[in-house]
C-alpha positions as CSV (number, residue, x, y, z in Angstrom):
1,M,20.0,-35.6,77.3
2,T,18.1,-35.5,74.1
3,I,18.2,-32.7,71.6
4,Q,14.6,-31.8,72.2
5,M,15.3,-31.4,76.0
6,F,18.4,-29.4,75.2
7,K,16.4,-27.0,72.9
8,K,13.7,-26.6,75.6
9,R,16.3,-25.7,78.2
10,I,17.9,-23.1,75.8
11,V,14.5,-21.6,75.1
12,L,13.6,-21.5,78.8
13,S,16.9,-19.9,79.7
14,F,16.4,-17.3,76.9
15,F,13.0,-16.4,78.3
16,I,14.2,-16.2,81.9
17,T,17.0,-13.9,80.8
18,L,14.6,-11.7,78.9
19,A,12.3,-11.6,81.9
20,V,15.1,-10.6,84.2
21,L,16.3,-7.9,81.8
22,M,12.8,-6.5,81.5
23,L,12.3,-6.6,85.3
24,S,15.6,-4.8,85.9
25,G,14.6,-2.2,83.2
26,F,11.3,-1.5,85.0
27,L,13.1,-1.2,88.4
28,F,16.1,0.9,87.4
29,T,14.7,3.1,84.6
30,P,12.4,5.4,86.7
31,P,15.3,6.8,88.8
32,L,17.0,7.7,85.5
33,F,13.9,9.6,84.3
34,A,13.7,11.3,87.7
35,A,17.3,12.3,87.6
36,D,16.9,13.6,84.1
37,A,13.9,15.7,85.1
38,A,15.6,17.1,88.1
39,T,18.7,18.1,86.2
40,Q,16.6,19.8,83.5
41,A,14.6,21.7,86.1
42,A,17.8,22.9,87.8
43,A,19.7,23.8,84.7
44,V,20.0,27.4,83.8
45,E,20.9,26.8,80.2
46,P,19.7,23.9,78.0
47,S,21.9,20.9,77.6
48,S,23.9,20.9,74.4
49,G,24.6,17.2,74.5
50,G,21.1,16.0,74.0
51,D,18.7,14.1,76.2
52,L,20.5,12.1,78.9
53,M,18.1,9.2,78.5
54,W,19.1,8.6,74.8
55,V,22.8,9.0,75.6
56,V,22.6,6.3,78.2
57,I,20.6,4.0,76.0
58,A,23.1,4.5,73.1
59,A,26.0,3.7,75.4
60,S,24.3,0.6,76.8
61,I,23.5,-0.6,73.2
62,A,27.2,-0.1,72.2
63,F,28.5,-2.0,75.2
64,S,25.9,-4.8,75.0
65,F,26.5,-5.4,71.2
66,G,30.2,-5.7,72.0
67,A,29.6,-8.1,74.8
68,L,27.2,-10.3,72.8
69,A,29.6,-10.4,69.8
70,A,32.5,-11.3,72.1
71,G,30.5,-14.1,73.7
72,Y,29.5,-15.4,70.3
73,A,33.1,-15.3,69.0
74,I,34.6,-16.8,72.1
75,S,32.1,-19.7,72.1
76,H,33.0,-20.6,68.5
77,V,36.7,-19.9,68.7
78,G,37.0,-21.6,72.1
79,A,35.2,-24.7,70.9
80,A,37.5,-24.9,67.8
81,A,40.6,-24.3,69.9
82,M,39.7,-27.0,72.3
83,G,39.1,-29.4,69.4
84,A,42.4,-28.5,67.9
85,M,44.3,-28.8,71.2
86,S,42.9,-32.3,71.7
87,E,44.6,-33.4,68.5
88,K,47.7,-31.3,68.9
89,P,48.4,-30.0,72.4
90,E,51.3,-27.8,71.5
91,I,49.1,-25.2,69.8
92,G,47.5,-24.2,73.1
93,S,49.3,-20.8,73.3
94,Q,48.2,-19.9,69.8
95,A,44.6,-20.9,70.6
96,L,44.7,-18.6,73.7
97,I,45.8,-15.7,71.5
98,F,42.8,-16.2,69.2
99,I,40.5,-16.3,72.2
100,A,42.1,-13.1,73.5
101,L,41.5,-11.4,70.2
102,A,37.8,-12.2,70.4
103,E,37.7,-10.8,73.9
104,G,38.9,-7.5,72.5
105,L,35.4,-6.9,71.1
106,V,34.2,-6.2,74.7
107,V,37.0,-3.7,75.1
108,F,36.0,-1.9,71.9
109,G,32.3,-1.8,73.0
110,F,33.3,-0.4,76.4
111,I,35.5,2.3,74.9
112,T,32.7,3.2,72.5
113,A,30.3,3.5,75.4
114,L,32.7,5.7,77.3
115,M,33.1,7.9,74.3
116,I,29.4,8.2,73.9
117,L,29.0,9.1,77.6
118,G,31.8,11.6,77.3
119,K,29.9,13.6,74.7
120,A,26.9,14.1,77.0
């Protein structure tokens, strides 16, 4: 596979992923707005936590940044670890520890999202 073909596949996969995300946003966002309007109409006192839509968006951004950062870190740390293990196989357990540390970014993003949702 040539470099140009690889770049074309990466760009194509990026646009397909973006299209799927936009389609799922159009499909799943209207029920959120409907639920928000229904809860505001039924509430006796105004919500002190802010608008539900913005709380959910903030939580999803917090989680998605953590997941993207972990994916980026794991791809680089994992590639380096596999290269190091090919030269020196006895460092496999140490390499696994570094990969697990990068995976902790997802946990921090998830905890942050839960804290944001808990304030709503």
